[in-house]
C-alpha positions as CSV (number, residue, x, y, z in Angstrom):
1,X,-40.7,-36.1,-36.2
2,X,-38.2,-33.3,-35.8
3,X,-37.0,-31.4,-38.8
4,X,-33.8,-32.9,-40.3
5,X,-30.6,-30.9,-40.2
6,X,-28.9,-33.2,-42.7
7,X,-30.1,-35.1,-45.8
8,X,-32.3,-38.1,-44.9
9,X,-29.4,-40.5,-45.1
10,X,-26.7,-41.9,-42.8
11,X,-23.3,-40.3,-42.8
12,X,-20.2,-42.5,-42.5
13,X,-17.4,-41.9,-40.0
14,X,-14.3,-43.5,-41.6
15,X,-10.9,-44.0,-40.0
16,X,-7.8,-45.4,-41.8
17,X,-10.1,-46.3,-44.7
18,X,-12.5,-48.4,-42.6
19,X,-16.0,-47.4,-41.6
20,X,-16.2,-47.2,-37.9
21,X,-19.9,-46.1,-37.6
22,X,-22.8,-44.4,-39.3
23,X,-24.8,-41.5,-37.9
24,X,-27.7,-39.2,-38.6
25,X,-29.4,-36.4,-36.7
26,X,-32.5,-34.3,-36.2
27,X,-32.9,-31.1,-34.3
28,X,-33.6,-33.2,-31.2
29,X,-31.3,-36.2,-31.4
30,X,-28.3,-37.9,-32.8
31,X,-28.3,-41.6,-33.8
32,X,-25.1,-43.7,-34.1
33,X,-25.2,-47.1,-35.8
34,X,-22.4,-49.5,-35.1
35,X,-22.0,-52.9,-36.8
36,X,-20.1,-55.4,-34.6
37,X,-17.6,-57.7,-36.1
38,X,-19.0,-61.2,-36.7
39,X,-17.0,-62.8,-33.8
40,X,-18.2,-60.2,-31.2
41,X,-21.4,-61.0,-29.2
42,X,-23.6,-58.0,-28.4
43,X,-23.1,-58.6,-24.7
44,X,-19.4,-57.8,-25.2
45,X,-20.2,-54.3,-26.5
46,X,-20.4,-51.3,-24.3
47,X,-21.4,-47.7,-24.8
48,X,-21.0,-45.0,-22.1
49,X,-22.6,-41.6,-22.7
50,X,-22.0,-38.8,-20.2
51,X,-23.0,-35.2,-20.5
52,X,-19.7,-34.2,-22.2
53,X,-18.0,-37.5,-23.1
54,X,-18.7,-40.7,-25.1
55,X,-16.9,-44.0,-24.9
56,X,-17.7,-47.1,-27.0
57,X,-15.8,-50.4,-27.2
58,X,-15.6,-54.1,-26.6
59,X,-15.2,-55.2,-23.0
60,X,-11.7,-56.2,-22.1
61,X,-10.2,-54.0,-24.8
62,X,-9.3,-50.3,-25.1
63,X,-12.3,-48.2,-26.3
64,X,-12.3,-47.5,-30.0
65,X,-14.3,-44.3,-29.4
66,X,-13.3,-42.2,-26.4
67,X,-14.0,-38.6,-27.1
68,X,-15.0,-35.4,-25.3
69,X,-18.1,-33.7,-26.7
70,X,-18.0,-30.1,-27.7
71,X,-21.4,-29.4,-26.2
72,X,-23.2,-31.1,-23.3
73,X,-25.9,-33.7,-24.1
74,X,-28.9,-34.9,-22.1
75,X,-28.4,-38.4,-20.9
76,X,-31.0,-40.9,-19.8
77,X,-29.6,-42.2,-16.5
78,X,-32.1,-45.0,-16.5
79,X,-30.2,-46.8,-19.3
80,X,-26.8,-48.3,-19.5
């Protein structure tokens, strides 16, 4: 396993006092953990990662994460 850059715990991203997601990272990867609201089925969720942009949301609604990345990332084009 790659050497950790951060403590071996998840970090919270909080907006307006509400946790939006958790994340952790190693030298090789970043993991984002998102808990869907109880009334949202997993098939309604979408995540689009491009080399310099990430978009996450619930289908039929505006994305709640829609950000340009500061550095390009490697994407796996075989997954959606």
